[in-house]
DSSP file (Angstrom, degrees, kcal/mol; ACC not computed):
  #  RESIDUE AA STRUCTURE BP1 BP2  ACC     N-H-->O    O-->H-N    N-H-->O    O-->H-N    TCO  KAPPA ALPHA  PHI   PSI    X-CA   Y-CA   Z-CA
    1    1 A M     >        0   0    0      0, 0.0     4,-1.5     0, 0.0     3,-0.2   0.000 360.0 360.0 360.0 -36.3   84.6  -71.2 -177.7
    2    2 A Q  H  >  +     0   0    0      1,-0.2     4,-2.4     2,-0.2     5,-0.2   0.888 360.0  56.2 -61.8 -38.8   85.9  -70.4 -181.2
    3    3 A W  H  > S+     0   0    0      1,-0.2     4,-2.7     2,-0.2    -1,-0.2   0.858 103.5  54.9 -62.7 -34.7   83.8  -67.3 -181.4
    4    4 A A  H  > S+     0   0    0     -3,-0.2     4,-2.4     2,-0.2    -1,-0.2   0.901 109.0  47.1 -65.9 -39.7   85.4  -65.9 -178.2
    5    5 A A  H  X S+     0   0    0     -4,-1.5     4,-2.5     2,-0.2    -2,-0.2   0.887 111.6  51.9 -67.0 -39.0   88.9  -66.3 -179.7
    6    6 A D  H  X S+     0   0    0     -4,-2.4     4,-2.0     2,-0.2    -2,-0.2   0.927 111.3  46.1 -62.3 -44.2   87.6  -64.6 -182.9
    7    7 A V  H  X S+     0   0    0     -4,-2.7     4,-2.8     1,-0.2     5,-0.2   0.929 112.0  51.4 -63.4 -44.0   86.3  -61.7 -181.0
    8    8 A A  H  X S+     0   0    0     -4,-2.4     4,-2.1     1,-0.2    -2,-0.2   0.906 107.8  53.1 -60.2 -41.7   89.5  -61.5 -178.9
    9    9 A A  H  X S+     0   0    0     -4,-2.5     4,-0.6   120,-0.3    -1,-0.2   0.923 112.4  44.0 -60.2 -44.3   91.5  -61.4 -182.1
   10   10 A I  H >< S+     0   0    0     -4,-2.0     3,-0.9     1,-0.2     4,-0.3   0.886 111.5  52.9 -68.8 -38.7   89.5  -58.5 -183.5
   11   11 A V  H >< S+     0   0    0     -4,-2.8     3,-1.9     1,-0.2     4,-0.4   0.863 100.0  62.7 -66.5 -33.4   89.5  -56.6 -180.3
   12   12 A T  H >< S+     0   0    0     -4,-2.1     3,-1.0     1,-0.3    -1,-0.2   0.749  90.3  69.2 -64.9 -20.1   93.3  -56.9 -180.1
   13   13 A L  T <X S+     0   0    0     -3,-0.9     4,-1.4    -4,-0.6    -1,-0.3   0.724  84.7  70.6 -68.1 -18.7   93.5  -54.9 -183.3
   14   14 A L  H <> S+     0   0    0     -3,-1.9     4,-2.6    -4,-0.3    -1,-0.2   0.813  87.7  65.2 -65.5 -28.6   92.2  -51.9 -181.3
   15   15 A L  H <> S+     0   0    0     -3,-1.0     4,-1.9    -4,-0.4   104,-0.2   0.948 105.9  38.7 -64.7 -50.7   95.6  -51.6 -179.5
   16   16 A P  H  > S+     0   0    0      0, 0.0     4,-2.4     0, 0.0    -1,-0.2   0.825 114.3  57.0 -68.4 -27.6   97.7  -50.7 -182.6
   17   17 A V  H  X S+     0   0    0     -4,-1.4     4,-2.0     2,-0.2    -2,-0.2   0.913 106.6  48.5 -67.3 -40.0   94.9  -48.6 -183.9
   18   18 A L  H  X S+     0   0    0     -4,-2.6     4,-2.0     2,-0.2    -1,-0.2   0.917 110.8  51.0 -64.6 -42.1   95.0  -46.5 -180.7
   19   19 A F  H  X S+     0   0    0     -4,-1.9     4,-1.9     1,-0.2    -2,-0.2   0.920 109.9  50.0 -62.0 -41.9   98.8  -46.2 -181.0
   20   20 A A  H  X S+     0   0    0     -4,-2.4     4,-2.2     1,-0.2    -1,-0.2   0.871 107.4  54.4 -63.1 -36.0   98.4  -45.0 -184.6
   21   21 A A  H  X S+     0   0    0     -4,-2.0     4,-2.2     2,-0.2    -1,-0.2   0.882 106.7  51.6 -64.3 -39.1   95.8  -42.4 -183.4
   22   22 A L  H  X S+     0   0    0     -4,-2.0     4,-2.3     2,-0.2    -1,-0.2   0.888 109.5  50.1 -64.1 -39.9   98.3  -41.1 -180.9
   23   23 A I  H  X S+     0   0    0     -4,-1.9     4,-2.2     1,-0.2    -2,-0.2   0.913 110.2  49.5 -67.2 -41.3  100.9  -40.7 -183.6
   24   24 A L  H  X S+     0   0    0     -4,-2.2     4,-1.8     2,-0.2    -2,-0.2   0.889 109.8  52.1 -63.8 -38.8   98.4  -38.9 -185.9
   25   25 A Q  H  X S+     0   0    0     -4,-2.2     4,-1.3     1,-0.2     3,-0.2   0.949 111.3  45.9 -60.6 -49.9   97.5  -36.5 -183.0
   26   26 A D  H  X S+     0   0    0     -4,-2.3     4,-2.1     1,-0.2    -1,-0.2   0.867 110.1  55.3 -62.7 -36.0  101.2  -35.7 -182.4
   27   27 A R  H  X S+     0   0    0     -4,-2.2     4,-2.4     1,-0.2    -1,-0.2   0.853 100.5  58.7 -66.3 -35.3  101.8  -35.2 -186.1
   28   28 A R  H  X S+     0   0    0     -4,-1.8     4,-1.0    -3,-0.2    68,-0.3   0.881 109.1  45.0 -62.3 -37.3   99.0  -32.6 -186.3
   29   29 A I  H  < S+     0   0    0     -4,-1.3     3,-0.3     1,-0.2    -2,-0.2   0.924 113.0  51.0 -70.2 -43.2  100.8  -30.5 -183.7
   30   30 A T  H  < S+     0   0    0     -4,-2.1    -2,-0.2     1,-0.2    -1,-0.2   0.840 105.0  56.1 -62.8 -36.4  104.2  -31.0 -185.4
   31   31 A E  H  < S+     0   0    0     -4,-2.4    -1,-0.2     1,-0.2    -2,-0.2   0.849 129.6   7.5 -70.8 -34.0  102.9  -30.0 -188.9
   32   32 A D  S  < S-     0   0    0     -4,-1.0    64,-1.6    -3,-0.3    -1,-0.2  -0.452  82.7-176.5-145.3  66.4  101.6  -26.5 -187.8
   33   33 A P  E     -A   95   0A   0      0, 0.0     2,-0.4     0, 0.0    62,-0.2  -0.391   8.7-165.6 -73.6 143.7  102.6  -25.8 -184.2
   34   34 A V  E     -A   94   0A   0     60,-2.0    60,-2.2    -2,-0.1     2,-0.3  -0.996  15.1-140.1-123.8 132.3  101.4  -22.6 -182.4
   35   35 A R  E     +A   93   0A   0     -2,-0.4     2,-0.3    58,-0.2    58,-0.2  -0.684  25.0 169.5 -94.7 147.2  103.2  -21.7 -179.2
   36   36 A A  E     -A   92   0A   0     56,-2.3    56,-2.7    -2,-0.3     2,-0.6  -0.971  36.4-113.5-147.3 159.2  101.4  -20.3 -176.2
   37   37 A V  E     -A   91   0A   0     -2,-0.3    26,-0.5    54,-0.2     2,-0.2  -0.883  37.9-163.1 -97.3 121.8  102.3  -19.5 -172.6
   38   38 A A  E     -A   90   0A   0     52,-4.1    52,-1.9    -2,-0.6     2,-0.5  -0.644  16.3-127.3-102.7 159.6  100.3  -21.8 -170.2
   39   39 A T  E     -AB  89  61A   0     22,-3.1    22,-1.8    -2,-0.2     2,-0.4  -0.933  25.5-125.0-106.5 127.8   99.6  -21.5 -166.5
   40   40 A V  E     + B   0  60A   0     48,-2.9    47,-3.4    -2,-0.5    20,-0.3  -0.590  31.0 176.4 -73.3 125.0  100.5  -24.6 -164.5
   41   41 A E  E     -     0   0A   0     18,-3.1     2,-0.3    -2,-0.4    19,-0.2   0.792  60.7  -0.9 -97.7 -35.7   97.3  -25.6 -162.6
   42   42 A E  E     - B   0  59A   0     17,-1.6    17,-2.6    43,-0.1     2,-0.4  -0.996  50.4-150.6-156.6 148.7   98.5  -28.8 -160.8
   43   43 A K  E     + B   0  58A   0     -2,-0.3     2,-0.4    15,-0.2    15,-0.2  -0.991  26.0 176.4-120.2 133.1  101.5  -31.1 -160.4
   44   44 A R  E     - B   0  57A   0     13,-3.2    13,-2.9    -2,-0.4     2,-0.6  -0.976  29.4-141.1-136.6 149.7  100.9  -34.8 -159.7
   45   45 A I  E     - B   0  56A   0     -2,-0.4     2,-0.8    11,-0.2    11,-0.2  -0.961  20.5-156.9-105.8 118.1  102.9  -37.9 -159.3
   46   46 A V  E     - B   0  55A   0      9,-3.0     9,-2.7    -2,-0.6     2,-0.4  -0.846   9.9-152.2-100.3 106.3  101.0  -40.7 -160.9
   47   47 A D        -     0   0    0     -2,-0.8     7,-0.2     7,-0.2    -2,-0.0  -0.641  11.7-148.9 -84.6 128.2  102.2  -43.9 -159.3
   48   48 A G    >>  -     0   0    0     -2,-0.4     3,-1.4     4,-0.3     4,-0.8   0.484  36.5-125.5 -73.7  -2.0  102.0  -47.1 -161.5
   49   49 A G  T 34  -     0   0    0      1,-0.3    -1,-0.1     2,-0.2    -2,-0.0   0.820  63.0 -59.9  64.8  32.7  101.5  -49.1 -158.3
   50   50 A G  T 34 S+     0   0    0      2,-0.5    -1,-0.3     1,-0.1    -2,-0.0   0.191 135.1  81.4  82.1 -19.5  104.3  -51.5 -158.9
   51   51 A E  T <4 S+     0   0    0     -3,-1.4    -2,-0.2     2,-0.1    -1,-0.1   0.804 102.9   6.9 -87.4 -30.7  102.8  -52.6 -162.2
   52   52 A G  S  < S-     0   0    0     -4,-0.8    -2,-0.5     1,-0.1    -4,-0.3  -0.803  91.8 -69.2-141.4-179.2  104.0  -49.7 -164.3
   53   53 A P        -     0   0    0      0, 0.0     2,-0.4     0, 0.0    -1,-0.1  -0.197  45.3-109.5 -73.0 164.9  106.2  -46.7 -164.1
   54   54 A T        -     0   0    0     -7,-0.2     2,-0.4    -6,-0.1    -7,-0.2  -0.820  33.7-154.2 -94.1 133.6  105.7  -43.5 -162.1
   55   55 A Y  E     -B   46   0A   0     -9,-2.7    -9,-3.0    -2,-0.4     2,-0.7  -0.863  13.4-142.4-111.7 145.8  104.8  -40.4 -164.1
   56   56 A L  E     -B   45   0A   0     20,-0.5    20,-2.8    -2,-0.4     2,-0.4  -0.928  33.5-173.1-100.8 109.6  105.4  -36.8 -163.3
   57   57 A E  E     -BC  44  75A   0    -13,-2.9   -13,-3.2    -2,-0.7     2,-0.4  -0.863  15.4-168.2-114.8 140.6  102.3  -35.1 -164.6
   58   58 A I  E     -BC  43  74A   0     16,-2.7    16,-2.2    -2,-0.4     2,-0.4  -0.957   8.9-152.7-120.7 146.0  101.4  -31.4 -164.9
   59   59 A R  E     +BC  42  73A   0    -17,-2.6   -18,-3.1    -2,-0.4   -17,-1.6  -0.943  24.6 170.7-112.9 138.2   98.1  -30.0 -165.8
   60   60 A Y  E     -BC  40  72A   0     12,-3.0    12,-2.6    -2,-0.4     2,-0.3  -0.911  24.1-147.2-143.2 166.9   97.9  -26.6 -167.4
   61   61 A S  E     +BC  39  71A   0    -22,-1.8   -22,-3.1    -2,-0.3     2,-0.3  -0.977  19.4 172.8-135.6 150.6   95.6  -24.1 -169.2
   62   62 A F  E     - C   0  70A   0      8,-2.5     8,-3.1    -2,-0.3     2,-0.5  -0.983  31.2-116.2-152.1 158.7   96.3  -21.7 -172.0
   63   63 A R  E     - C   0  69A   0    -26,-0.5     6,-0.2    -2,-0.3   -26,-0.2  -0.875  29.4-140.8 -99.6 128.5   94.6  -19.3 -174.3
   64   64 A A    >   -     0   0    0      4,-2.5     3,-2.4    -2,-0.5    32,-0.0  -0.275  36.8 -92.6 -76.6 171.9   94.7  -20.0 -178.0
   65   65 A A  T 3  S+     0   0    0      1,-0.3    -1,-0.1     2,-0.1    -2,-0.0   0.767 128.1  61.6 -57.7 -25.0   95.1  -17.3 -180.6
   66   66 A S  T 3  S-     0   0    0      2,-0.1    -1,-0.3     1,-0.1     3,-0.1   0.639 117.0-114.8 -75.5 -14.1   91.2  -17.2 -180.7
   67   67 A G  S <  S+     0   0    0     -3,-2.4     2,-0.2     1,-0.3    -2,-0.1   0.287  72.3 134.7  97.2 -11.5   91.2  -16.2 -177.0
   68   68 A K        -     0   0    0     -5,-0.1    -4,-2.5     1,-0.1     2,-0.4  -0.495  57.0-119.0 -77.2 142.7   89.4  -19.4 -176.0
   69   69 A L  E     -C   63   0A   0     -6,-0.2     2,-0.3    -2,-0.2    -6,-0.2  -0.654  32.5-175.8 -84.6 132.3   90.7  -21.2 -172.9
   70   70 A F  E     -C   62   0A   0     -8,-3.1    -8,-2.5    -2,-0.4     2,-0.3  -0.921  12.0-147.8-126.7 153.8   92.0  -24.7 -173.3
   71   71 A H  E     +C   61   0A   0     -2,-0.3     2,-0.3   -10,-0.2   -10,-0.2  -0.895  22.1 162.2-119.1 149.4   93.3  -27.3 -170.8
   72   72 A G  E     -C   60   0A   0    -12,-2.6   -12,-3.0    -2,-0.3     2,-0.3  -0.959  20.8-147.8-153.9 172.8   95.9  -29.9 -171.2
   73   73 A N  E     -C   59   0A   0     -2,-0.3     2,-0.3   -14,-0.2   -14,-0.2  -0.981  12.8-176.9-144.2 157.0   98.2  -32.3 -169.3
   74   74 A A  E     -C   58   0A   0    -16,-2.2   -16,-2.7    -2,-0.3     2,-0.5  -0.995  28.2-124.1-153.2 148.6  101.6  -33.7 -170.0
   75   75 A N  E     -C   57   0A   0     -2,-0.3     2,-0.3   -18,-0.2   -18,-0.2  -0.842  42.1-176.6 -89.7 132.4  104.1  -36.1 -168.5
   76   76 A V        -     0   0    0    -20,-2.8   -20,-0.5    -2,-0.5     2,-0.0  -0.791  25.6 -92.5-128.7 168.8  107.4  -34.3 -168.0
   77   77 A G     >  -     0   0    0     -2,-0.3     4,-2.5     1,-0.1     5,-0.2  -0.276  41.1-103.3 -77.9 168.2  110.9  -35.0 -166.8
   78   78 A Q  H  > S+     0   0    0      1,-0.2     4,-2.6     2,-0.2     5,-0.2   0.890 116.8  54.2 -60.8 -43.7  112.2  -34.6 -163.3
   79   79 A K  H  > S+     0   0    0      1,-0.2     4,-1.7     2,-0.2    -1,-0.2   0.941 113.4  40.7 -61.0 -48.7  114.1  -31.3 -164.0
   80   80 A L  H  > S+     0   0    0      2,-0.2     4,-1.8     1,-0.2    -1,-0.2   0.925 114.1  54.1 -66.0 -42.6  111.0  -29.5 -165.5
   81   81 A Y  H  < S+     0   0    0     -4,-2.5     3,-0.2     1,-0.2    -2,-0.2   0.925 110.5  45.9 -56.8 -46.6  108.7  -31.0 -162.8
   82   82 A D  H  < S+     0   0    0     -4,-2.6    -1,-0.2     1,-0.2    -2,-0.2   0.843 111.9  52.3 -65.3 -33.9  110.9  -29.6 -160.0
   83   83 A R  H  < S+     0   0    0     -4,-1.7    -1,-0.2    -5,-0.2    -2,-0.2   0.773  98.6  79.5 -76.3 -28.5  111.2  -26.2 -161.7
   84   84 A L     <  -     0   0    0     -4,-1.8     6,-0.1    -3,-0.2   -41,-0.0  -0.492  54.7-176.7 -85.8 152.2  107.5  -25.7 -162.1
   85   85 A A    >   -     0   0    0     -2,-0.2     3,-2.6     4,-0.1   -45,-0.3  -0.985  41.4 -86.2-139.5 149.7  105.0  -24.6 -159.5
   86   86 A P  T 3  S+     0   0    0      0, 0.0   -45,-0.2     0, 0.0     3,-0.1  -0.324 119.5  26.5 -53.6 133.5  101.2  -24.2 -159.6
   87   87 A G  T 3  S+     0   0    0    -47,-3.4   -46,-0.1     1,-0.3     2,-0.0   0.223  99.9 118.5  92.8 -12.4  100.4  -20.7 -160.9
   88   88 A G    <   -     0   0    0     -3,-2.6   -48,-2.9   -48,-0.1    -1,-0.3  -0.244  66.3-102.1 -79.4 172.4  103.8  -20.6 -162.8
   89   89 A N  E     +A   39   0A   0    -50,-0.2     2,-0.3    -3,-0.1   -50,-0.2  -0.671  33.1 179.9 -99.4 153.7  104.2  -20.3 -166.6
   90   90 A L  E     -A   38   0A   0    -52,-1.9   -52,-4.1    -2,-0.3     2,-0.4  -0.980  26.9-124.5-150.8 134.3  105.0  -23.0 -169.1
   91   91 A E  E     +A   37   0A   0     -2,-0.3     2,-0.3   -54,-0.2   -54,-0.2  -0.700  36.1 177.2 -83.5 133.3  105.5  -22.8 -172.8
   92   92 A V  E     -A   36   0A   0    -56,-2.7   -56,-2.3    -2,-0.4     2,-0.4  -0.874  21.7-139.9-128.7 163.1  103.3  -25.2 -174.8
   93   93 A E  E     -AD  35 103A   0     10,-2.7    10,-2.3    -2,-0.3     2,-0.3  -0.939  20.8-178.3-117.7 145.4  102.6  -26.1 -178.4
   94   94 A Y  E     -AD  34 102A   0    -60,-2.2   -60,-2.0    -2,-0.4     2,-0.4  -0.962  36.3 -92.9-139.2 162.4   99.2  -26.8 -179.9
   95   95 A A  E >   -AD  33  98A   0      6,-2.0     3,-1.3     3,-0.8     6,-0.2  -0.590  30.1-138.3 -73.8 127.1   97.8  -27.7 -183.3
   96   96 A A  T 3  S+     0   0    0    -64,-1.6    -1,-0.1    -2,-0.4   -67,-0.1   0.852 104.3  43.6 -56.5 -36.7   96.7  -24.6 -185.2
   97   97 A D  T 3  S+     0   0    0      1,-0.3    -1,-0.3   -69,-0.2   -68,-0.1   0.567 128.6  26.0 -87.7  -7.8   93.5  -26.3 -186.4
   98   98 A D  E X   -D   95   0A   0     -3,-1.3     3,-2.4     3,-0.2    -3,-0.8  -0.598  59.0-175.1-155.0  86.8   92.7  -27.9 -183.0
   99   99 A P  E 3  S+     0   0A   0      0, 0.0    -3,-0.1     0, 0.0    -1,-0.1   0.654  80.0  78.4 -61.7 -12.2   94.0  -26.2 -179.9
  100  100 A G  E 3  S+     0   0A   0      1,-0.1     2,-0.8    -5,-0.1   -29,-0.0   0.703  82.3  74.1 -66.3 -18.2   92.6  -29.1 -177.8
  101  101 A L  E <  S+     0   0A   0     -3,-2.4    -6,-2.0    -6,-0.2     2,-0.3  -0.866  70.6 150.1 -96.5 106.2   95.7  -31.0 -179.0
  102  102 A S  E     +D   94   0A   0     -2,-0.8     2,-0.3    -8,-0.2    -8,-0.2  -0.892  20.3 176.9-136.5 165.8   98.7  -29.6 -177.0
  103  103 A R  E     -D   93   0A   0    -10,-2.3   -10,-2.7    -2,-0.3   -29,-0.1  -0.971  38.1-102.1-158.4 165.5  102.0  -30.7 -175.7
  104  104 A V    >   -     0   0    0     -2,-0.3     3,-1.5   -12,-0.2   -12,-0.2  -0.881  47.4-123.8 -94.8 114.7  105.1  -29.4 -173.8
  105  105 A P  T 3  S+     0   0    0      0, 0.0     3,-0.1     0, 0.0   -14,-0.1  -0.291  88.8  16.8 -62.5 140.9  107.8  -29.0 -176.5
  106  106 A G  T 3  S+     0   0    0      1,-0.2     2,-0.5     0, 0.0    -2,-0.0   0.369  93.4 119.9  85.1  -5.7  111.1  -30.8 -175.9
  107  107 A E    <   -     0   0    0     -3,-1.5     2,-0.5   -31,-0.0    -1,-0.2  -0.821  56.9-141.1 -96.8 126.4  109.7  -33.2 -173.3
  108  108 A F        -     0   0    0     -2,-0.5     2,-0.7    -3,-0.1     3,-0.0  -0.758  12.5-145.7 -85.4 127.9  109.9  -36.9 -174.1
  109  109 A N    >   -     0   0    0     -2,-0.5     3,-2.0     1,-0.1     4,-0.4  -0.845   4.9-157.0 -97.6 113.1  106.8  -38.7 -172.9
  110  110 A E  T >> S+     0   0    0     -2,-0.7     4,-1.4     1,-0.3     3,-0.8   0.680  86.1  80.4 -63.3 -15.9  107.6  -42.2 -171.7
  111  111 A F  H 3> S+     0   0    0      1,-0.2     4,-3.3     2,-0.2    -1,-0.3   0.837  81.2  66.6 -58.0 -31.7  104.0  -43.2 -172.4
  112  112 A W  H <> S+     0   0    0     -3,-2.0     4,-2.7     1,-0.2    -1,-0.2   0.894  98.1  51.8 -58.8 -39.7  105.1  -43.5 -176.1
  113  113 A I  H <> S+     0   0    0     -3,-0.8     4,-2.4    -4,-0.4    -1,-0.2   0.941 113.2  43.5 -61.8 -47.0  107.2  -46.5 -175.2
  114  114 A E  H  X S+     0   0    0     -4,-1.4     4,-2.8     2,-0.2     5,-0.2   0.923 113.4  51.6 -63.9 -43.5  104.4  -48.2 -173.4
  115  115 A A  H  X S+     0   0    0     -4,-3.3     4,-2.3     1,-0.2    -2,-0.2   0.902 111.1  47.9 -61.1 -41.1  101.9  -47.3 -176.2
  116  116 A F  H  X S+     0   0    0     -4,-2.7     4,-2.4    -5,-0.2    -1,-0.2   0.923 112.3  49.1 -65.3 -44.6  104.3  -48.7 -178.8
  117  117 A A  H  X S+     0   0    0     -4,-2.4     4,-2.5     1,-0.2    -2,-0.2   0.902 112.0  48.0 -62.3 -41.8  104.8  -51.9 -176.8
  118  118 A V  H  X S+     0   0    0     -4,-2.8     4,-2.4     2,-0.2    -1,-0.2   0.892 110.5  52.7 -66.6 -38.7  101.1  -52.4 -176.3
  119  119 A G  H  X S+     0   0    0     -4,-2.3     4,-1.8    -5,-0.2    -2,-0.2   0.917 111.0  46.4 -62.2 -42.5  100.5  -51.8 -180.1
  120  120 A V  H  X S+     0   0    0     -4,-2.4     4,-2.3     2,-0.2    -2,-0.2   0.912 111.5  51.7 -65.1 -42.4  103.1  -54.5 -180.9
  121  121 A Q  H  X S+     0   0    0     -4,-2.5     4,-3.0     1,-0.2     5,-0.3   0.897 106.8  54.5 -60.7 -39.3  101.5  -56.9 -178.4
  122  122 A G  H  X S+     0   0    0     -4,-2.4     4,-2.4     1,-0.2    -1,-0.2   0.913 108.6  48.1 -59.0 -42.9   98.1  -56.3 -180.0
  123  123 A L  H  X S+     0   0    0     -4,-1.8     4,-2.4     2,-0.2    -1,-0.2   0.897 112.2  49.2 -66.5 -39.2   99.5  -57.3 -183.4
  124  124 A I  H  X S+     0   0    0     -4,-2.3     4,-2.5     2,-0.2    -2,-0.2   0.952 113.0  46.2 -64.6 -48.5  101.1  -60.4 -181.9
  125  125 A F  H  X S+     0   0    0     -4,-3.0     4,-3.0     1,-0.2     5,-0.3   0.891 111.7  52.3 -63.9 -36.5   97.9  -61.5 -180.1
  126  126 A F  H  X S+     0   0    0     -4,-2.4     4,-2.5    -5,-0.3     6,-0.3   0.944 110.0  49.0 -61.5 -44.9   95.9  -60.7 -183.3
  127  127 A W  H  <>S+     0   0    0     -4,-2.4     5,-2.2     2,-0.2     6,-0.4   0.921 116.4  42.1 -60.0 -45.4   98.3  -62.9 -185.3
  128  128 A I  H  <5S+     0   0    0     -4,-2.5     5,-0.4     1,-0.2    -2,-0.2   0.931 123.7  35.3 -69.3 -46.3   98.0  -65.8 -182.8
  129  129 A L  H  <5S+     0   0    0     -4,-3.0  -120,-0.3    -5,-0.2    -2,-0.2   0.688 129.5  27.5 -84.1 -18.8   94.3  -65.6 -182.1
  130  130 A G  T  X5S+     0   0    0     -4,-2.5     4,-3.0    -5,-0.3     3,-0.4   0.653 123.3  15.2-108.6 -99.5   93.3  -64.6 -185.7
  131  131 A P  H  >5S+     0   0    0      0, 0.0     4,-2.7     0, 0.0     5,-0.2   0.829 123.7  53.8 -55.7 -38.2   95.0  -65.4 -189.0
  132  132 A R  H  ><S+     0   0    0     -5,-2.2     4,-1.6    -6,-0.3    -4,-0.2   0.944 116.0  39.9 -61.6 -46.1   97.3  -68.1 -187.6
  133  133 A R  H  > S+     0   0    0     -6,-0.4     4,-2.4    -3,-0.4     5,-0.2   0.920 115.3  51.8 -65.3 -46.3   94.3  -70.0 -186.2
  134  134 A W  H  X S+     0   0    0     -4,-3.0     4,-2.2     1,-0.2    -2,-0.2   0.871 108.5  50.6 -63.0 -38.2   92.1  -69.3 -189.2
  135  135 A L  H  X S+     0   0    0     -4,-2.7     4,-1.8    -5,-0.2    -1,-0.2   0.888 109.9  50.8 -66.7 -39.4   94.8  -70.6 -191.6
  136  136 A R  H  <>S+     0   0    0     -4,-1.6     5,-2.4    -5,-0.2     4,-0.2   0.926 112.0  46.5 -62.5 -44.8   95.1  -73.8 -189.6
  137  137 A V  H ><5S+     0   0    0     -4,-2.4     3,-1.4     1,-0.2    -2,-0.2   0.892 110.1  53.9 -66.0 -39.0   91.4  -74.4 -189.6
  138  138 A R  H 3<5S+     0   0    0     -4,-2.2    -1,-0.2     1,-0.3    -2,-0.2   0.856 104.8  54.4 -63.8 -33.9   91.3  -73.7 -193.3
  139  139 A R  T 3<5S-     0   0    0     -4,-1.8    -1,-0.3    -5,-0.1    -2,-0.2   0.503 125.3-104.7 -77.4  -2.2   93.9  -76.3 -194.0
  140  140 A G  T < 5S+     0   0    0     -3,-1.4    -3,-0.2     1,-0.3    -2,-0.1   0.531  76.1 137.6  91.9   6.4   91.7  -78.8 -192.1
  141  141 A E      < -     0   0    0     -5,-2.4    -1,-0.3    -6,-0.2     2,-0.2  -0.406  64.1 -89.7 -79.0 161.3   93.7  -78.9 -188.9
  142  142 A V        -     0   0    0     -2,-0.1    -1,-0.1     1,-0.1     5,-0.1  -0.491  44.6-106.9 -72.1 137.5   92.1  -78.8 -185.5
  143  143 A D    >>  -     0   0    0     -2,-0.2     3,-1.6     1,-0.2     4,-0.5  -0.521  23.1-139.2 -65.8 123.6   91.5  -75.4 -184.1
  144  144 A P  G >4 S+     0   0    0      0, 0.0     3,-0.5     0, 0.0    -1,-0.2   0.721 100.5  65.7 -59.9 -20.2   94.0  -74.9 -181.2
  145  145 A V  G 34 S+     0   0    0      1,-0.2    -2,-0.1     2,-0.2    -3,-0.0   0.844  99.9  50.9 -68.5 -31.8   91.3  -73.2 -179.2
  146  146 A L  G <4        0   0    0     -3,-1.6    -1,-0.2     1,-0.2    -3,-0.1   0.584 360.0 360.0 -83.4  -9.8   89.4  -76.5 -179.0
  147  147 A T    <<        0   0    0     -3,-0.5    -1,-0.2    -4,-0.5    -2,-0.2   0.449 360.0 360.0 -97.6 360.0   92.4  -78.6 -177.9
């Protein structure tokens, strides 16, 4: 049983790592942004099913400075979502060194709040299942997993 708690502790570290990866991705766009005009391909409402929030998502495609076609998607606010239509144009930013990383400038993505919360939860669970337990066992106390 202890090994399962140890594995769970280590796995929970993936949550803040994933959040950090999202931050690094966004930073790559911010450091050297290139703007392009994208074509809206699809608008979708992604329902959280009562468990999470509802997102207004758009899918788009654009040509990078190299001429190569790239696809992206973004969660947008109600005003922009209502204004856009499939086949319409939308301004996007992408990372100069990786056009596969793109975003809609000026749109706040609520996913960041969830990603941050999940990252914090991951750290809390890691602390409870990992170092806190390991320190107790090291001091000679009974492993709380076994009680």
